[in-house]
Phi, psi and omega in degrees: 000295178269138181263126179281127182259136176268117180266143175281127182279122182270151177294135185259128177268130176288126184281140178236168182298333181290343181282348181248126184295334181293338183264016179277002179275160177288158177299156184303318183297321179291320180295319179294318180297320179293320180295319181290330177294331181282343182288148176288160179296148183282143177279137181294127178079002181247005188230127173253115193291329185245105183298312179297326178291323176298317179300313181295317181297313181293321179299310181295322178298318179294317179297317180297316179296316178297318179296321180292320180294317180293318178298316178298320179296318178296313180298318178294327181288316186272340184247016180259000000 
């Protein structure tokens, strides 16, 4: 019913990263190192290295202060 076809086996080239144009960029580590080398030196005491950590720290500090002020107001209202 079905006829088996004999295919000629072609030589297979092993693909490498150089064969794809998207991989012609430098590795991420090298790109980051070059970008950091272009930055000016940091000023002592003027730089907080982690922006999200700064946001979390300031937010928590604000919440703690507000909770203490509200708690103090409640205590003064009911126990005065």
